N, C-alpha and C positions, 0 to 999 in steps of 0.2 A: 218640322220636330228632330233636334239633330240626337240621335241615340247616344248613349252613355257610352263611354270609352271603357273597353274591356281590361281591367288591370292587367299590369304586366310584373314579373319577379323585380325586386330593384337589381340583382344583379346581372341577369339576364333578359334586359330589355325586348331581345324576341319572343319572350315565352308568357303566354298568357297563362295567368291563374287566379285564382277566387281565395284561395288558403293564404293565411297573413299569421303573422309570428303573435304568440299570445303574449309575448313581452314589450316589443316595439311596435307592433301594429301592421311591421310594413309586409307585403306581398310577398311571397315564396313561392320558386317551383319547385317540384319533386326532388331535384338535385340540389337542392339548399335546406332542404326539410331537415329539422333533428327532431325526431320524437322527444318531446317531456311527459313528462306527469299528467297535463292536459293540456291536448292539441300539440302545436308543431313551435319550434323556435326555429330563428335565423341561425347562421354561425357564428355572428358575429355578437348575438345574445347569450350563445352556448359558452362561447369563448369567455365572457364577464362573468358568467356565472361560475365557473371552474375559479376566477381567479378569488374570487371572494369566497369560497370555498376553504375549508381546512384539507389539506391535502391527505389521504391516507400516509400512518407511519407504520413501523417495524415496531417488534414487541418493545425493544430497546431504545425507540424515539428516533432510527433513523428512515432516510426517505425510499420507498417501495425500488426508486431506480437502479438498489443495488442489486435485484434479482438479475439486470444481465451482465453482471459479474465486469462492466467495465474497467475499472481499478485493477482487479485482478489479470487482466489480461493486458494489461498497460504494462504492471509491471514487468510480466513476463518478459514483453516484445521489449521493454527496456535493457533488461538483464542480457537477452539475446543479442540485441544490438552494440552492448557495449566488448561482448566478447569476439564477434565478428570484428569490431574496430580494433581489437586487439590482433585478430588476426591478419588484418589488412596492413598495421603498423608494422608488424615483425613478417611477416610469411605464412604461411599454409601451417607450416612445420611446429607451430605456439600451440595448435590446436592439438597435438598429440601430444606434446612434452610438457603441457602446463601453460598458462599463462604468464609464468615468469620463466621461459627460456626463452633463449637467445635475444636479438634486437628486444623482444617486449619486455624485456625487464627497465630498459630505459623510460619506457611510456607508462608503464605501471607502477612502478614502487613510490613513486609520486603519488597514489592514490591510495594505497592499503594501512591497515593501522599498524605502528610498529617507530620504531627510532628513525632518527639521522641515517641516510643509506649515503654509500657511495658506489656506483657502478660505472666500473671498468672494462668496456669489453662484456662478456658471460659473466664476469665474475662480481661478487657484492661482498663491498666492506660495511662494517658498523663504525670505521676510523676512516679519518681524512688519508685519501691517499692520492698523490700528485697526477693530473690531465685526467682525475675520474671525474663525472658529472655528479652533483650534490643534489640528494632530494630532503627537504628537512622535514622532520617527524613531527608528531603530534606534541610530545614534551616540547618541540620549539616553535610552536603556535601553528604548525599547520590541522588544526582541528578540524577543519572540510574533513580530512581524509576519515573520522568516524563515522560520516556518512557515505561518503563515494566508494569506501571500501564494502559497502553493503552491495553496491550492484557488479562488483569483481569478481569472477571464478577462476580457478585454478586448472580449469580445463573445461570441455563437453561434460563428462562423467559428472563430475561437480556441480556443475548446470544444471544436467536433466535431473538428478539428483532432489536437490534446490526446486526447483520449477515444478519437478510430479507434485511434489510435494505444495507448492504455493497453488497450483491448480486445484487439487482435492480441498483443501482446506479453505484457500481464499472465497471461492464461490458460494462455500455456505455462509463464511462468516462476513460475507459481504450483504450475503442476502438478510442476514440478521441484524448488520448494525448499519447500513446504507453504505455509501460509498464515502464519505468524507471522515467519519468512525473507520470505518476498515483502514482507511489510508493511513491515518495518522496511527492507528494502533499497530498497523505496519513497523513505519520511520522509525517510533518510539522503543519498540521492541528489538530493530536491527540498530539504533542508537544502545539500546542499551547492553548488547552483545558487546560493542565495541568499546564501550566505555569500561565494562568489565573486564577485557582482554586488555586496555592499556592499564590497567590499575594493579592487575595482577601478573603479566607478561609484556612489561615493555619494551624489552629487546626481542619479540615475537614478531613475525609479519603476519597478519592477521585478514583475512579477507573472504569474503561470501554470504548468502544471504540467509547463514545456519540459525544465525542468532534469533532475526525476523521468524522464521518459520517453527523453531522451538515456541516464541512469545505465540505465534497463532496456535499451537497445538495446545498450549494452555487455559488461551481465550475461548478456544472453542468447547473445551470439555465443559468451561464455567458457563458458556450461553447455554450450553444443553441442559446443564445442570438444574439454572434458572428456570427453563422452558420445561422441565421436568419431562426432559427425554434420555432416552437411553444411550449412555455413555459407555458400553460394554465396549465399543470398535475403538474408540479412541484411548481406551488405560493400556491396554497392551505397545501399542504403538509409540506414546509415550514413553512406556516404561524399556523400550526395545531399542528405542533413540538415545535413551539416556544410557544405557548397556555399552550401547556402539559409542558412545562420546567418552565413555572411561578407558574403553579398551584397545580402541585402536589408535594405532601412532598417529601423530602427527593434525589432531583434532583441536581446538581450540577450547579445551572444556571451560575455560572460563566467559568465551562469547557464546556459547549456548545456554549455561545457566544462566548467563546476566538475559539474554533474553527471555528465557523462561521466567524468569524473576520478575521482568518490567510485563508480559503477557498477563501474567498471572495479575496482578496489581493493576494494571489496566485494565482488561476484561473482567474484573469484579466489580470495579467502580462503574464500567457500562453497563452491567448485568444489574447490578443491584442498587443502582440510585431510584430514590425514592421518585415516584411518578408524577407527584406535583411539583419537584424540583430539579426534575431530571436534567433536563438542559445545562442547568448553573451546575450541579452537581459534574457532571461528565468533561463538561468545558473543565472545572477545576482540577479534576482528574488529570486531565491533560496537559496543564500547564505547569501544576505542580508536578509531575513527574520528569516535563522538559526541564524544569528549574533543578531539579535537585541532581539530575545527569548533567545538566551545567556546572554544578557547584562543583561535581565529583570531579569535571574534567578540570576546572580550572583551579583545583586543589591541589591536582597531578601536574598542571604546568607550573604553576607556582612555587612549589615545592621540589620540584625536579633540578 
């Protein structure tokens, strides 16, 4: 009489085992056992169960993946790369004289918020000049500059200040909101600052992530209030930055206030959306804000 064959692991045929998956019944070795509420399951059954389970969400409906801060890190990396590209294009001296020094003017005036620009050598003109390179302004259709300008800085100090604020604010907000909600908040706040600058200072040349950062300030304050947490560490920072906005020369007041306003609107929409209709309300806030900014930009371009 032939002895019954000893069961082997379905993933490792060379390993004998008498333990089977409680879901599918296949035999599994110790390396393939996944502890379950009753007995053990195989890796495939565990993965299948995870796909059917509702994933944990943050208090504002976002993915828990935001705890890793990947969006914040990516945004900082992108801003740093843009500055380094500017230095590579125009020479290292641009890092110390500002991103608009020397030949870097040629490459970056086509990406900042502002009017038509004519660049001849190291000189910039707001009117046509023979032999100068012409960069179309927002008013004449280069609306992409409303977004590209958010990732351009005047030099290392400008970049470091904004990126430090983004690092501190971004990690907290990305954890609260989740990656996609945080990313859209950041971009809309940055666009809000750019649109405000175009509407109030059409002849100015504006760049930087400051508008987006101000939007994050507002959104973090709202998120903390909604969660019932202490906001005493945020309020003084917002007040100090607003004070500096109005007293330090060369700062785009409209850009900062525009970003702060959009951050307040979007942040409130994300934090106070009713739980039973949360996603629909939040999507409406994102879309509605984007439509309003687009309409304001269109009005400026058409009426110019």
